[in-house]
C-alpha positions as CSV (number, residue, x, y, z in Angstrom):
1,X,-0.2,0.1,0.3
2,X,1.3,3.6,-0.8
3,X,0.1,7.0,-0.2
4,X,-0.9,10.0,-2.3
5,X,-1.3,13.0,-0.4
6,X,-5.2,14.7,-0.3
7,X,-3.5,17.7,-1.4
8,X,-2.4,16.3,-5.3
9,X,-6.0,15.9,-6.1
10,X,-8.6,18.6,-6.8
11,X,-11.5,17.1,-6.3
12,X,-11.9,17.7,-2.7
13,X,-13.0,20.9,-1.1
14,X,-11.1,23.4,0.7
15,X,-12.5,22.5,4.0
16,X,-11.8,19.0,3.6
17,X,-8.0,19.5,2.7
18,X,-7.4,22.0,5.8
19,X,-9.2,19.2,8.2
20,X,-6.4,16.8,7.1
21,X,-3.6,19.4,6.7
22,X,-4.5,22.0,9.1
23,X,-6.7,20.8,11.7
24,X,-5.7,23.7,14.4
25,X,-7.6,25.9,12.0
26,X,-10.6,23.8,12.6
27,X,-10.7,23.6,16.4
28,X,-13.6,25.7,16.6
29,X,-15.9,23.7,14.3
30,X,-14.8,20.2,15.6
31,X,-13.5,20.3,18.6
32,X,-10.0,18.8,18.2
33,X,-8.0,16.5,15.9
34,X,-9.3,12.8,15.4
35,X,-5.6,12.2,15.3
36,X,-5.0,13.5,18.7
37,X,-4.8,11.1,20.9
38,X,-5.5,13.6,24.3
39,X,-8.7,14.6,22.2
40,X,-9.4,11.3,21.7
41,X,-9.5,10.4,25.3
42,X,-11.8,13.3,26.4
43,X,-14.0,12.6,24.0
44,X,-14.6,8.9,25.5
45,X,-14.6,10.4,28.8
46,X,-17.7,12.8,27.7
47,X,-19.3,10.3,25.9
48,X,-19.1,7.4,28.7
49,X,-20.6,10.3,31.3
50,X,-23.5,11.0,29.1
51,X,-26.9,8.5,30.5
52,X,-28.2,6.5,27.9
53,X,-30.6,3.2,28.1
54,X,-28.6,0.8,27.1
55,X,-30.9,-2.3,27.7
56,X,-33.5,-0.9,25.8
57,X,-30.7,0.0,22.8
58,X,-30.1,-3.6,23.1
59,X,-33.5,-5.1,23.3
60,X,-33.9,-3.2,19.8
61,X,-30.6,-4.2,18.3
62,X,-31.3,-7.9,19.3
63,X,-35.0,-7.7,17.5
64,X,-33.4,-6.0,14.4
65,X,-30.9,-8.6,14.2
66,X,-33.3,-11.4,14.5
67,X,-35.2,-9.4,11.5
68,X,-32.3,-9.2,9.4
69,X,-31.4,-12.9,10.3
70,X,-28.1,-12.2,12.0
71,X,-29.0,-12.7,15.4
72,X,-26.3,-15.6,16.0
73,X,-23.3,-13.5,14.4
74,X,-24.6,-9.8,15.9
75,X,-25.2,-11.1,19.6
76,X,-21.4,-10.9,20.6
77,X,-21.2,-7.4,19.5
78,X,-24.8,-6.0,21.5
79,X,-23.2,-7.8,24.4
80,X,-20.0,-5.8,24.0
81,X,-22.1,-2.6,23.2
82,X,-24.2,-3.3,26.4
83,X,-21.9,-3.2,28.8
84,X,-21.8,0.4,30.7
85,X,-18.2,1.3,29.7
86,X,-18.5,0.4,26.0
87,X,-18.6,3.2,23.0
88,X,-19.0,2.9,19.8
89,X,-17.7,4.1,16.3
90,X,-20.1,4.6,13.8
91,X,-20.6,4.8,10.3
92,X,-23.1,5.0,7.7
93,X,-24.7,5.5,4.2
94,X,-27.8,5.3,1.9
95,X,-28.6,1.6,0.8
96,X,-27.0,1.6,-2.0
97,X,-28.0,-1.3,-5.3
98,X,-25.9,-4.0,-4.6
99,X,-24.2,-2.7,-1.4
100,X,-23.5,0.8,-3.2
101,X,-20.0,2.1,-4.4
102,X,-16.7,1.8,-2.7
103,X,-16.4,3.8,-0.1
104,X,-19.6,2.3,1.5
105,X,-17.0,-0.4,2.0
106,X,-14.3,1.5,2.7
107,X,-16.1,3.1,5.3
108,X,-17.3,0.4,7.4
109,X,-14.0,-1.3,7.0
110,X,-12.5,2.1,8.5
111,X,-15.2,1.9,11.4
112,X,-14.2,-1.6,12.5
113,X,-10.4,-0.5,12.2
114,X,-11.0,2.4,14.3
115,X,-13.3,0.6,16.9
116,X,-10.4,-2.1,17.1
117,X,-8.0,1.0,17.8
118,X,-9.8,2.7,20.0
119,X,-10.7,-0.7,22.1
120,X,-6.7,-1.3,22.8
121,X,-5.6,2.4,23.3
122,X,-8.7,2.8,26.0
123,X,-9.3,-0.8,27.3
124,X,-12.9,-0.4,27.2
125,X,-15.2,-2.2,24.7
126,X,-15.7,-0.7,21.9
127,X,-18.2,-1.4,18.6
128,X,-18.3,-0.7,15.5
129,X,-21.9,0.0,14.2
130,X,-23.2,0.8,10.7
131,X,-26.2,3.1,10.4
132,X,-28.4,2.2,7.8
133,X,-29.8,5.2,6.1
134,X,-33.2,3.8,4.9
135,X,-35.4,6.9,5.4
136,X,-33.1,8.7,2.9
137,X,-36.1,9.4,0.2
138,X,-34.0,9.8,-2.7
139,X,-33.8,6.7,-4.8
140,X,-32.0,7.7,-7.9
141,X,-29.2,8.3,-6.0
142,X,-29.4,4.5,-4.7
143,X,-30.8,2.6,-7.7
144,X,-27.8,1.7,-9.6
145,X,-24.1,0.0,-9.5
146,X,-21.0,1.1,-11.4
147,X,-19.2,-1.9,-13.5
148,X,-16.9,-1.8,-16.3
149,X,-17.8,-3.2,-19.7
150,X,-14.6,-3.6,-21.3
151,X,-12.8,-0.2,-20.6
152,X,-16.3,0.7,-20.7
153,X,-17.9,2.5,-18.0
154,X,-21.6,1.1,-17.3
155,X,-24.4,1.7,-14.8
156,X,-26.2,-1.5,-13.8
157,X,-29.7,0.2,-13.0
158,X,-32.7,-0.9,-10.8
159,X,-35.5,0.2,-12.6
160,X,-39.1,-0.8,-11.2
161,X,-42.1,-0.2,-12.9
162,X,-43.0,2.5,-9.4
163,X,-40.5,3.6,-7.1
164,X,-42.6,5.5,-4.6
165,X,-40.8,8.7,-5.2
166,X,-40.6,10.6,-2.0
167,X,-41.1,7.5,0.6
168,X,-38.5,5.8,2.3
169,X,-36.3,3.8,0.2
170,X,-35.8,1.2,2.8
171,X,-39.1,0.8,3.2
172,X,-39.0,0.0,-0.6
173,X,-39.9,-3.7,-1.8
174,X,-38.0,-5.5,-4.2
175,X,-40.1,-6.4,-7.0
176,X,-39.1,-8.9,-10.2
177,X,-37.3,-6.3,-12.4
178,X,-34.5,-6.6,-9.4
179,X,-33.7,-9.7,-11.2
180,X,-33.4,-7.8,-14.7
181,X,-30.4,-5.6,-12.8
182,X,-28.9,-9.4,-11.0
183,X,-29.0,-10.8,-14.8
184,X,-27.1,-7.7,-16.0
185,X,-24.5,-7.9,-13.4
186,X,-24.0,-11.5,-14.4
187,X,-23.9,-10.6,-18.4
188,X,-21.6,-8.0,-17.7
189,X,-19.3,-9.7,-15.0
190,X,-16.3,-12.2,-16.9
191,X,-15.8,-15.4,-16.3
192,X,-13.8,-16.1,-13.5
193,X,-13.7,-18.8,-10.6
194,X,-15.1,-16.1,-8.1
195,X,-18.3,-15.6,-10.0
196,X,-20.3,-18.4,-9.0
197,X,-19.9,-17.5,-5.4
198,X,-20.7,-14.0,-6.2
199,X,-23.8,-14.4,-8.0
200,X,-25.1,-16.4,-5.6
201,X,-24.2,-14.3,-2.6
202,X,-26.3,-11.3,-4.8
203,X,-29.1,-13.7,-5.4
204,X,-29.6,-15.1,-2.2
205,X,-29.8,-11.1,-0.8
206,X,-31.5,-9.5,-3.7
207,X,-34.6,-11.6,-3.9
208,X,-38.0,-10.1,-5.1
209,X,-40.5,-9.3,-2.2
210,X,-38.0,-8.6,0.3
211,X,-37.4,-5.4,1.5
212,X,-34.5,-2.9,0.1
213,X,-33.5,-2.6,3.6
214,X,-33.4,-6.5,4.6
215,X,-31.5,-7.1,1.1
216,X,-28.9,-4.5,1.6
217,X,-28.2,-6.2,5.3
218,X,-27.7,-9.5,3.8
219,X,-25.4,-8.7,1.2
220,X,-23.0,-6.2,3.1
221,X,-23.1,-9.2,6.1
222,X,-21.3,-11.9,3.6
223,X,-19.2,-8.9,2.0
224,X,-18.0,-7.6,5.6
225,X,-17.9,-10.9,7.0
226,X,-20.6,-12.1,9.4
227,X,-20.5,-10.7,13.1
228,X,-17.8,-8.0,12.4
229,X,-20.6,-5.0,12.6
230,X,-23.6,-4.1,13.8
231,X,-26.2,-3.1,11.9
232,X,-29.1,-1.0,12.7
233,X,-32.2,0.8,11.3
234,X,-33.1,4.2,12.7
235,X,-36.4,3.6,10.7
236,X,-37.7,1.9,14.1
237,X,-40.5,3.5,16.8
238,X,-38.4,2.4,19.7
239,X,-35.4,3.4,18.6
240,X,-36.8,6.8,17.8
241,X,-38.8,6.9,21.6
242,X,-35.2,6.1,22.4
243,X,-34.0,9.7,21.1
244,X,-37.4,11.4,21.3
245,X,-35.6,14.1,23.5
246,X,-34.2,15.4,20.0
247,X,-37.1,15.7,18.2
248,X,-38.6,16.9,21.9
249,X,-35.7,19.7,21.0
250,X,-36.7,20.5,17.2
251,X,-40.5,20.4,18.1
252,X,-40.1,23.0,20.9
253,X,-36.9,25.1,19.8
254,X,-36.8,25.1,16.3
255,X,-35.9,28.8,15.9
256,X,-33.1,28.4,18.3
257,X,-31.7,25.3,16.4
258,X,-32.1,27.3,13.1
259,X,-30.3,30.4,14.7
260,X,-27.6,28.6,15.4
261,X,-27.5,26.6,12.5
262,X,-27.4,29.7,10.3
263,X,-25.0,31.6,12.3
264,X,-22.3,28.6,11.9
265,X,-23.2,28.4,8.1
266,X,-22.5,32.1,7.8
267,X,-19.4,31.5,9.8
268,X,-18.0,28.7,8.1
269,X,-19.3,30.5,4.5
270,X,-16.9,33.5,5.1
271,X,-13.8,30.9,4.7
272,X,-15.0,27.7,3.4
273,X,-18.4,26.5,2.2
274,X,-21.5,25.6,4.5
275,X,-22.3,22.0,3.2
276,X,-26.3,22.0,4.0
277,X,-28.5,25.1,3.5
278,X,-30.6,25.3,7.2
279,X,-34.0,25.0,6.8
280,X,-37.2,26.1,9.2
281,X,-37.5,22.9,11.3
282,X,-34.9,19.7,10.7
283,X,-38.3,17.5,11.2
284,X,-39.9,15.1,8.7
285,X,-42.9,13.4,8.8
286,X,-43.8,9.6,6.9
287,X,-47.1,10.4,5.9
288,X,-49.1,8.0,3.0
289,X,-47.2,10.2,0.3
290,X,-44.1,10.0,1.5
291,X,-41.3,11.3,3.5
292,X,-42.3,14.9,4.1
293,X,-40.9,17.9,6.0
294,X,-42.5,19.9,8.6
295,X,-42.6,23.6,7.8
296,X,-43.1,26.8,9.2
297,X,-45.1,29.7,7.4
298,X,-45.1,33.3,9.2
299,X,-43.3,31.8,12.5
300,X,-45.9,28.8,12.5
301,X,-45.4,25.1,12.2
302,X,-47.6,23.6,8.9
303,X,-47.8,19.6,8.4
304,X,-46.7,18.4,5.1
305,X,-50.3,19.0,4.1
306,X,-50.5,22.8,4.2
307,X,-52.5,22.4,7.8
308,X,-50.9,24.5,10.6
309,X,-50.0,22.3,13.7
310,X,-49.0,23.4,17.3
311,X,-46.0,22.5,19.0
312,X,-48.4,20.7,21.9
313,X,-49.8,18.4,19.3
314,X,-46.6,17.5,17.7
315,X,-45.2,16.7,20.9
316,X,-48.6,14.2,21.6
317,X,-47.9,12.5,18.2
318,X,-44.3,12.2,19.3
319,X,-45.3,10.5,22.5
320,X,-48.2,8.4,20.3
321,X,-46.5,7.6,17.2
322,X,-42.6,8.1,17.4
323,X,-42.1,6.0,14.3
324,X,-44.1,8.1,12.1
325,X,-41.5,11.5,13.2
326,X,-37.9,11.1,10.8
327,X,-34.4,13.5,11.1
328,X,-33.2,15.5,8.3
329,X,-29.6,15.5,7.7
330,X,-29.0,17.9,10.3
331,X,-30.9,15.9,13.1
332,X,-30.1,12.7,12.2
333,X,-26.5,12.6,13.2
334,X,-27.6,14.2,16.7
335,X,-30.3,10.7,16.9
336,X,-27.7,8.6,16.1
337,X,-25.8,9.8,18.8
338,X,-28.2,10.4,21.8
339,X,-29.0,5.9,21.2
340,X,-25.8,5.1,20.7
341,X,-22.7,5.8,22.7
342,X,-20.3,7.1,19.8
343,X,-17.1,8.2,20.5
344,X,-16.1,8.7,16.8
345,X,-17.9,9.1,13.9
346,X,-16.1,7.7,10.3
347,X,-17.1,9.9,7.8
348,X,-17.0,10.7,4.1
349,X,-15.1,14.2,2.5
350,X,-19.0,16.2,2.2
351,X,-19.8,14.4,5.9
352,X,-17.2,16.5,7.3
353,X,-18.4,19.3,5.8
354,X,-21.9,19.6,7.2
355,X,-20.3,18.1,10.5
356,X,-18.3,21.6,10.3
357,X,-21.9,23.0,10.8
358,X,-23.3,20.8,14.0
359,X,-21.3,21.3,16.5
360,X,-23.7,24.1,18.3
361,X,-26.1,22.1,17.7
362,X,-24.9,18.9,19.5
363,X,-24.4,21.4,22.7
364,X,-28.1,22.7,22.1
365,X,-29.5,18.9,22.1
366,X,-26.7,17.7,25.5
367,X,-25.2,15.4,23.6
368,X,-21.5,15.0,23.3
369,X,-20.2,15.3,19.9
370,X,-17.7,12.8,18.5
371,X,-15.1,12.4,17.0
372,X,-14.8,13.0,13.2
373,X,-12.7,10.6,11.6
374,X,-12.3,10.5,8.3
375,X,-12.7,7.1,6.0
376,X,-10.2,5.5,4.6
377,X,-9.8,6.8,1.1
378,X,-9.0,3.9,-1.2
379,X,-8.1,3.8,-5.1
380,X,-7.5,-0.3,-6.2
381,X,-5.3,-0.3,-8.5
382,X,-4.5,-3.4,-10.6
383,X,-1.6,-5.1,-11.7
384,X,-2.5,-4.5,-15.9
385,X,-3.4,-0.6,-14.4
386,X,0.1,-0.6,-12.0
387,X,1.9,-1.0,-15.8
388,X,0.4,1.9,-17.0
389,X,0.8,4.6,-14.5
390,X,4.6,3.4,-14.3
391,X,5.3,3.3,-17.6
392,X,4.2,6.6,-18.3
393,X,5.0,7.8,-15.0
394,X,1.8,8.9,-13.8
395,X,-0.2,8.6,-10.9
396,X,-4.3,8.4,-9.9
397,X,-4.6,12.5,-9.8
398,X,-3.1,12.8,-13.1
399,X,-6.4,11.3,-14.6
400,X,-8.8,14.0,-12.7
401,X,-7.8,15.8,-16.1
402,X,-9.5,15.5,-19.5
403,X,-8.3,12.0,-21.3
404,X,-7.6,14.3,-24.5
405,X,-5.1,16.8,-22.3
406,X,-3.6,13.9,-20.5
407,X,-3.0,12.4,-23.7
408,X,-1.3,15.1,-25.4
409,X,1.0,15.6,-21.9
410,X,1.9,12.3,-22.0
411,X,2.4,12.9,-25.7
412,X,4.7,15.5,-25.6
413,X,6.5,13.8,-22.7
414,X,7.1,10.6,-24.6
415,X,8.5,12.5,-28.2
416,X,12.2,12.2,-29.2
417,X,11.6,15.2,-30.2
418,X,9.6,18.5,-30.3
419,X,7.6,18.6,-33.6
420,X,7.4,22.0,-33.3
421,X,10.3,23.5,-32.8
422,X,11.9,21.2,-35.0
423,X,9.7,21.8,-38.4
424,X,10.0,25.9,-36.9
425,X,13.7,26.0,-36.4
426,X,14.4,24.2,-40.0
427,X,11.6,25.9,-41.7
428,X,13.9,29.2,-41.3
429,X,16.2,27.8,-43.7
430,X,14.2,28.3,-46.7
431,X,13.1,31.5,-45.6
432,X,16.6,32.3,-45.3
433,X,17.7,30.7,-48.6
434,X,14.6,32.8,-50.5
435,X,16.1,35.7,-48.8
436,X,19.5,35.2,-50.2
437,X,19.0,34.4,-53.8
438,X,16.1,37.6,-53.5
439,X,18.4,40.1,-54.6
440,X,20.4,38.1,-57.0
441,X,16.8,37.8,-59.1
442,X,15.9,41.5,-58.0
443,X,19.4,42.1,-60.2
444,X,18.0,39.9,-63.2
445,X,14.3,40.6,-63.4
446,X,12.6,43.2,-60.8
447,X,9.4,41.2,-62.5
448,X,10.2,38.3,-60.7
449,X,9.9,39.5,-57.1
450,X,6.2,37.9,-57.5
451,X,7.1,35.0,-58.4
452,X,9.8,34.8,-55.8
453,X,7.2,35.1,-52.9
454,X,5.0,32.8,-54.5
455,X,8.1,30.2,-54.6
456,X,8.9,30.8,-51.0
457,X,4.6,30.5,-50.1
458,X,4.9,27.2,-52.0
459,X,7.8,26.0,-50.3
460,X,6.0,26.8,-46.9
461,X,3.0,25.2,-48.2
462,X,4.6,22.0,-48.9
463,X,7.0,22.4,-45.7
464,X,3.3,22.6,-43.3
465,X,1.7,19.2,-45.3
466,X,4.6,17.6,-44.4
467,X,5.1,18.8,-41.1
468,X,1.1,17.6,-40.8
469,X,2.1,14.3,-42.0
470,X,4.7,13.4,-39.5
471,X,2.3,14.7,-37.0
472,X,0.0,12.3,-38.0
473,X,2.6,9.5,-38.0
474,X,3.6,10.2,-34.7
475,X,-0.2,10.3,-33.7
476,X,-0.6,6.6,-35.1
477,X,2.1,5.9,-33.4
478,X,1.0,6.9,-29.8
479,X,-2.6,4.9,-30.5
480,X,-1.2,2.4,-28.4
481,X,-0.5,5.1,-25.7
482,X,-4.4,6.9,-26.0
483,X,-5.8,3.5,-25.4
484,X,-3.3,2.7,-22.3
485,X,-5.1,6.3,-21.5
486,X,-8.3,5.6,-21.3
487,X,-8.4,1.9,-20.3
488,X,-6.9,3.6,-16.7
489,X,-9.2,6.4,-16.6
490,X,-11.9,4.2,-17.1
491,X,-10.1,2.2,-13.9
492,X,-9.6,5.1,-11.9
493,X,-11.9,7.8,-12.5
494,X,-14.4,6.7,-13.7
495,X,-17.3,9.1,-15.3
496,X,-14.9,11.7,-13.9
497,X,-15.3,10.5,-10.7
498,X,-12.6,8.7,-8.4
499,X,-13.3,4.9,-8.3
500,X,-14.4,4.5,-5.1
501,X,-17.3,7.0,-5.9
502,X,-18.8,5.1,-9.3
503,X,-17.3,1.5,-8.9
504,X,-19.5,-1.0,-7.2
505,X,-16.8,-4.0,-5.2
506,X,-18.5,-6.7,-7.0
507,X,-16.5,-5.9,-10.0
508,X,-13.5,-6.5,-7.8
509,X,-15.0,-9.6,-5.6
510,X,-15.7,-11.3,-8.9
511,X,-11.9,-11.2,-9.6
512,X,-10.1,-11.6,-6.3
513,X,-12.8,-13.6,-4.6
514,X,-15.1,-12.7,-1.6
515,X,-12.6,-12.3,0.6
516,X,-11.9,-9.4,-0.7
517,X,-12.4,-7.6,2.9
518,X,-10.5,-9.4,5.1
519,X,-7.5,-8.4,2.6
520,X,-8.5,-5.2,2.8
521,X,-8.5,-5.2,6.4
522,X,-5.2,-6.4,6.4
523,X,-3.7,-3.9,4.5
524,X,-5.3,-0.5,5.1
525,X,-4.4,2.1,8.1
526,X,-6.4,3.9,10.2
527,X,-4.2,6.6,9.8
528,X,-6.3,8.2,7.0
529,X,-5.0,11.3,6.2
530,X,-3.8,10.5,2.9
531,X,-5.2,8.5,0.0
532,X,-4.2,4.9,0.4
533,X,-3.5,3.0,-2.7
534,X,-3.4,-0.9,-2.8
535,X,-2.1,-3.0,-5.6
536,X,-3.9,-6.3,-6.2
């Protein structure tokens, strides 16, 4: 494994770059640096001093594990978390088709590794937890998996006739069209020794009639390895009852949370950017029409159907039906860390930016804000791609450039001579020859001046034709180079995004086996301040 500094990439925000390289500049927003052992200890102490109902939490986790059919493998971790001195390292993600892009896997593996490190470091049990963001309603964002068809990036899509737009994606029930997506995957994956086992794992998890939430957990449990992480779904009335005080805070003081968020966002925007746009409330309700937000009109709360509602009425609804409430992106981390003893949250670059806006809200809700620990940023490099990188002295950030510009750069770097300079320099001699003979011609017959210049123009026209033929010949020689660069770009930066944001793990599982997670756990580091490049 080798490392590439994040500063080498163009695709990361200034806030994330400073979070990695200049953490002191962001102490006000995050409380400290994830690499600081003293800060980590302080956060452990704060989390363990906060009261929480571990027995009720464990009961919810056991019930959910039975529902996911992973109760036997989950029990040791749930029992650990039930201990009064235990903490959790949490990560979470939307329920991407067939496990989502690679970064979902990398986040999960990072949570497992960080939890192991924190357990050794503190002497307290520490459990990795995956927060299933199944209440998200952006189906389009999760409905595809990225693969390669040869060297062409392609998206395999799950496109049911009616996706229940606006509803919680985790509640969706897979229909028979999921088999079309599975068939397309099988068609695209090349024959390997690992393909039968992979397709069996996919088809046994993504089954028509199963909820998308359960399909995601079933496949991720196989991908990561049974018993390595606790899966928790917040779309659960009992779990929301455990974190009801977060909703209560928002109902009774939505103006206060809004003011804090607006103030923090404005201060961040002066130097970096605000990832999340503040809204009047951070509450959603599950309705017959889907998951919809509680609004504010003329200073009063309004239900999704437009009817006004009082804080007291919402409090009554929360008491009788907590499952109908849902947090938005701002309130979600607060709910998560109200019910879990979260000492660290493993976040992607975008999440890190929005956590920068939330510290004052953690204080407002009286919840210890966890360490924000960047997930492992990873690129997997196959041997054939590594050879291309070495041959042309390139690295992954180079492929963020447009392919044509990169090609021109590589061609120029690999040419023995600069054709433009060589032809320009030699062309000077044509002009010098014409200029030298011109006085002689004038002495013989001044009327031949025009013919002299016409001859000069004819020489240069033929000279430029020759140059273009040479350039074309050189370009044809470089077709192999172009093919190499296109292949590398499709693998490393498909569709203009880093590999981890597009390609599905199943592309690599098919080539290298279902034990890929085991190998990555042995290879990746919890020192995630640089991009990690793993050769396969």
